[in-house]
C-alpha positions in Angstrom: 0.0 0.0 0.0 1.3 3.4 -0.9 1.8 5.8 2.0 0.7 9.4 2.1 2.8 12.1 3.8 2.7 11.9 7.6 0.8 15.1 7.9 -2.2 13.4 6.4 -2.3 10.6 9.0 -4.6 12.3 11.5 -7.0 13.2 8.7 -7.0 9.7 7.3 -7.7 8.2 10.8 -10.8 10.5 11.1 -12.1 9.8 7.7 -11.9 6.0 8.4 -13.7 6.7 11.7 -16.4 8.5 9.8 -16.9 5.4 7.5 -17.2 3.3 10.7 -19.7 5.6 12.3 -22.0 5.8 9.3 -21.9 2.0 8.9 -22.7 1.5 12.5 -25.5 4.0 12.4 -27.0 2.2 9.4 -26.8 -1.2 11.1 -28.3 0.1 14.4 -31.0 2.1 12.7 -32.2 -1.0 10.8 -31.9 -3.1 14.0 -34.1 -0.5 15.8 -36.6 -0.3 13.0 -37.1 -4.1 12.5 -36.6 -4.9 16.2 -39.1 -2.4 17.3 -36.6 -0.8 19.6 -37.3 2.9 20.0 -34.5 3.5 22.5 -31.9 2.3 20.0 -33.5 4.4 17.3 -33.2 7.5 19.6 -29.5 6.7 20.3 -28.8 6.7 16.6 -30.6 10.0 16.1 -28.6 11.5 18.9 -25.4 10.1 17.6 -25.7 11.8 14.2 -24.3 14.9 15.9 -21.0 13.1 16.3 -20.9 12.5 12.6 -21.6 16.1 11.9 -19.0 17.4 14.4 -16.3 15.0 13.1 -17.1 16.0 9.5 -16.6 19.6 10.4 -13.4 18.8 12.2 -11.9 17.0 9.3 -12.9 19.7 6.9 -11.2 22.3 9.0 -8.1 20.1 9.2 -8.0 19.7 5.5 -8.3 23.4 4.8 -5.6 24.2 7.3 -3.4 21.7 5.5 -4.2 23.2 2.1 -3.5 26.7 3.3 -0.2 25.6 4.7 3.1 26.1 2.8 4.9 23.4 1.0 2.1 20.9 0.5 3.2 18.5 -2.3 1.1 18.2 -5.4 0.1 14.6 -4.7 -1.0 15.5 -1.1 -2.9 18.4 -2.4 -4.9 16.1 -4.8 -5.6 13.8 -1.9 -6.8 16.6 0.3 -9.1 18.0 -2.3 -10.4 14.4 -2.8 -11.2 14.2 0.9 -13.2 17.4 0.6 -15.4 15.7 -2.0 -15.8 12.6 0.1 -16.9 14.3 3.3 -20.4 15.5 2.0 -21.2 11.9 0.9 -20.3 10.6 4.4 -22.3 13.4 6.2 -25.4 12.9 4.0 -25.3 9.1 4.5 -25.2 9.7 8.2 -28.3 11.8 7.8 -30.0 9.0 5.9 -29.3 6.6 8.7 -30.7 9.1 11.1 -33.9 9.3 9.0 -34.3 5.5 9.2 -33.8 5.7 13.0 -36.4 8.4 13.3 -38.9 5.9 11.8 -37.9 3.4 14.4 -38.6 5.8 17.2 -42.2 6.1 15.9 -42.4 2.2 15.8 -43.0 2.1 12.1 -41.6 -1.4 11.9 -44.6 -2.8 13.9 -47.0 -1.5 11.2 -45.1 -2.8 8.1 -46.2 -5.8 6.2 -44.1 -9.0 6.6 -43.0 -8.8 3.0 -41.9 -5.1 3.3 -40.0 -5.9 6.5 -38.1 -8.7 4.6 -37.3 -6.5 1.7 -36.0 -3.7 4.0 -33.9 -6.3 5.8 -32.3 -7.4 2.6 -31.8 -3.8 1.4 -30.0 -3.0 4.7 -27.8 -6.1 4.3 -26.7 -5.1 0.8 -26.2 -1.5 1.7 -24.0 -2.5 4.7 -22.0 -4.7 2.5 -21.5 -1.8 0.1 -20.4 0.5 2.8 -17.9 -2.0 4.2 -16.5 -2.4 0.8 -16.2 1.3 0.3 -14.6 1.7 3.7 -12.1 -1.1 2.9 -11.4 0.6 -0.5 -10.5 3.8 1.3 -8.4 2.3 3.9 -6.5 0.0 1.4 -6.4 2.6 -1.4 -8.1 0.3 -3.8 -11.0 0.4 -6.3 -14.3 -1.5 -5.5 -16.6 0.4 -7.9 -17.4 -2.7 -10.1 -18.6 -4.9 -7.3 -20.5 -1.9 -5.7 -22.3 -1.3 -9.0 -23.5 -4.9 -8.9 -24.8 -4.5 -5.4 -26.4 -1.2 -6.3 -28.4 -2.9 -9.0 -29.7 -5.3 -6.4 -30.8 -2.5 -4.2 -32.6 -0.9 -7.1 -34.4 -4.2 -7.8 -35.3 -4.4 -4.1 -36.5 -0.8 -4.1 -38.9 -1.6 -7.0 -40.2 -4.7 -5.2 -40.8 -2.6 -2.1 -42.7 0.0 -4.1 -44.7 -2.8 -5.6 -45.6 -4.0 -2.1 -46.8 -0.5 -1.2 -48.8 -0.2 -4.4 -50.6 -3.5 -3.5 -52.1 -1.6 -0.5 -51.0 -4.2 2.0 -50.5 -1.4 4.5 -52.5 1.7 5.5 -51.8 4.7 3.3 -49.9 6.6 5.9 -47.7 3.6 6.7 -47.1 3.0 3.0 -46.0 6.6 2.6 -43.4 6.2 5.3 -42.2 2.9 3.8 -41.8 4.7 0.5 -39.4 7.1 2.2 -37.5 4.1 3.7 -37.1 2.6 0.3 -35.6 5.9 -0.9 -33.3 6.2 2.1 -31.7 2.8 1.5 -31.5 3.4 -2.2 -29.7 6.7 -1.6 -27.3 5.0 0.8 -26.4 2.6 -2.0 -25.9 5.5 -4.4 -23.6 7.3 -1.9 -21.5 4.1 -1.5 -21.0 3.9 -5.3 -20.1 7.6 -5.4 -17.6 7.2 -2.7 -16.0 4.2 -4.4 -15.7 6.3 -7.6 -14.1 9.2 -5.8 -11.7 6.7 -4.0 -10.8 5.3 -7.4 -10.0 8.8 -8.6 -7.8 9.4 -5.6 -5.8 6.2 -6.2 -6.1 5.4 -9.9 -4.8 2.0 -11.1 -1.5 2.0 -12.8 -0.9 0.2 -16.1 1.0 -2.5 -14.2 -2.0 -3.3 -11.9 
């Protein structure tokens, strides 16, 4: 693995921490939703502030590094790349928070069995995508191909969930909330793909790879 200049190490550690926080929030939000655990959902909602604060901290560190003198060109490219990655991480944390908010209102208890099963699978695929994206960042590798395949599965599951809602197996108000859930998980998959693409741009494959 290629090493970046030492001044990037504290930033790298925090970005990797952000990946872990978002992945954990997604897992716990889904657990709360399907496990009918409002207390866990509330904890995820409260924890989103940690993601927001850490994102702001990393952004400030990056700008300080960019404003400093003598930053090599390769490091500058990496720092700019991190600035593009941070919004994807923050928005994904917000999406996990939105899922947790539905857990707080006990939406899971009102969902049809089929919709619960589809949401469970969407969460599993999204978590796998996020773990791959996190590994790609930490290992400086490209995972976009496999992520695109997983993203296609999420899109298929999204369509199945919308079909279940259209079948009116749930009250209209519940169906509307499940429609939002479908969108949240779909967007989480999209953000993972976007992150993988940006990571690949940060660390392009050489001709010898």
